[in-house]
N, C-alpha and C positions, 0 to 999 in steps of 0.2 A: 828310060822313057823319054827323059828330057836332055839326054845327052851328058850327063853327069858321070862322075866316077865313083859314087857311092856304091856300097855292097851290102846286101841282106841275105840272111838265109832263114828259112822257115822249118821247124821240126814240130811234129806233134809228139808231146811227152806226157805221160799221165792223163790223157784225155783233153789237153788244152794246147793251143798253139803258141810255141816259143819263136820270137822274132829277135834276130841278133845280127849284128854287122857293124858298120862304121860309116859314118856320114862324113864325105871328103869334099874339100873345096873342088871347084870345077864347074860349078853352075852358080848362077845368081842367086838362086834360093835352094840351097842343097837340103836334100832330105833322103831318107831311106826307110823302107818298111814293107808293109804287105797291102796289096790293092785287090779289091774285089770288084770285077766288072759284071753286073748282073745280067746284061744282055745277051743275046743269041751269039754274037761275036765280041771281041774284046773292044771296050770303049763304044759300043753301039747305045745309043739312047733307050733307056727303059723307063715306062711309066710305072713308078712306085707312088703314085698320089693316094693311094688307099692306105699307105703307111704314113704314120705322122712322126716316128722318131727312129733314131738308132739307139739301141741299148746293147751294153756288153760290160763284161767284167775284165778288170786289168790289174796286173802288179807289174812292178819293174824296180827302178834304181833310185827311186824318190826324185825323179827328173821330169821336166815337162815334155809331153809327148804332143803330137797333134793329129786331129782327126780332120781328114779333108773329104769334101764332096766335090765332085767334078760334075758339072752339068753341061748340057748342050749350049744352053743359053750364054754360059760362062766360058765356053770354049775350054782350053786346056788350063785355064786359071782357075784353080781349085778356091773354094771357100772353107775357110779353116777355123776351127775351134780348138783350144788347148786343153789339156787335162793332165794332171800330176798322178802318176802310178807309183805307190809306194811299195814296200815289201810284202804288205798284206793285200789280199784280194779286196778290190772296191768296184762297186757297181756304178756305171756312168749311163747317164740318158741324155741325148741331144735331141731336140726337135729340130726336124728339117727347116722349119721357119728360122731358126738361128742361123741357118747357112744360106737364107734369103732365097729359098725355094719351095715350091709346092710338091717338090719330087716328081713332077711329070715328065722329066726328061733326064734322069740320072745316067751318067756315063760310068762312073766309078766312085768306090767309097775306099779311102785308104787310112791306116793307122800309121804313123810314121814318128821317127825321131828326126831332128833338125829344127831350125836351120843351124843350130850349134853343131859344130863338127866334133868329132871323136866316136869312140865306140859305144854301142848300146845294147841293151838287152831287156826285153819286155815281154809278157805273156797275155794273151787274150782268151777268154772263155764265154760262153753263154751270149753270143753274138745274135741279136734278134732285130728284126724290123718290125716294129709294132704300129 
């Protein structure tokens, strides 16, 4: 998406989504992960203002991961919040306001590893827009 060299794979196992790959140098802000674009076409702005937060469960390798929200007003520069996913499932909730948006022009939501380079694996479940 941004011209980097990072890699990611997605696999549904036991009913949840596992994301694995490697964050590699080659872009000023390297990341890798999974991206959800709610519009009719990829990266089309979508009005999600009736929703106030992003909620999900995650588990991982006890490292810091990023939740990115891309908006039309922000261009391709995402607003980012971090979360630490350990070996046990943990529920997370992030109000859209924490990303500086009312969610009226969302292009995409991404769950990623980075900017630290290296291999990663984490899992997501129960993703909801409330």
